N, C-alpha and C positions, 0 to 999 in steps of 0.2 A: 490930267489930260494925256491921252495917248497920242504920240506923234505918228502921222501917216508914214507909210513906207515910201522912201524916196525912189522915184522911178528915174528915167534917164534924162530928165530935163537938166540942161546945163552941164552935162558930163561930156568929156572929150573922147572917151572910149566908145566903140560902137555897141549898139544894143545886142543882146544875145540872138543867135540864129537858131532856127529849128521850129518848134511848135508855137513860138511867140509868147509863151507864158513867162512873165517876169515875177519872180518870187524872192523871198528872203533866202539867204544861204541855208542849206540843209533841207529845204522843202523841194520835192521833186514832183513834176507832173509827167505822167506817161499817157500816150495816146494809143488807142487800139490799132493794132497792126493789120486788122482785117481790111481788105481792099475797099476803098470808098467809105470807110466808117469814120475814124478819127475822133470818136468819143473818148471821154476820160476813162482810162484803163486802170482798174484796181487789181487785176489778176495777173501776176507775173509767173512765167514758167521757164525753168532752166534746170539743166543738170549741173552738178558742182563744177566750178571753174569755167563755166560757159556764160556767154552773154544772155541775159534774160529777154524773153519776148513777152509783150504786154497786150492784154485783151480786155475789152469791156465785158459787162455781165452777159450781154446777148451772145457774144462770140467767144466766151471763155472756153468752150469745147474745142475751138481751134488750137488752143495752147496745149492740149493733151499730147499732141504729136511731138512736142519739144521735151517731154519728160522721159 
């Protein structure tokens, strides 16, 4: 039997801030940076040593400006 992932019930530390996704360590969720979108973003754009910018499939063309 697989144990379910423990969420924040009964913990004393505050839940994570941000997009609200609670996942296991090592898994990251990115949200589209296009205004008023917020969909799950699978396309990241960045130059070396710069912060990446994330966009969904619909708005991935917006990320081209960050390359």
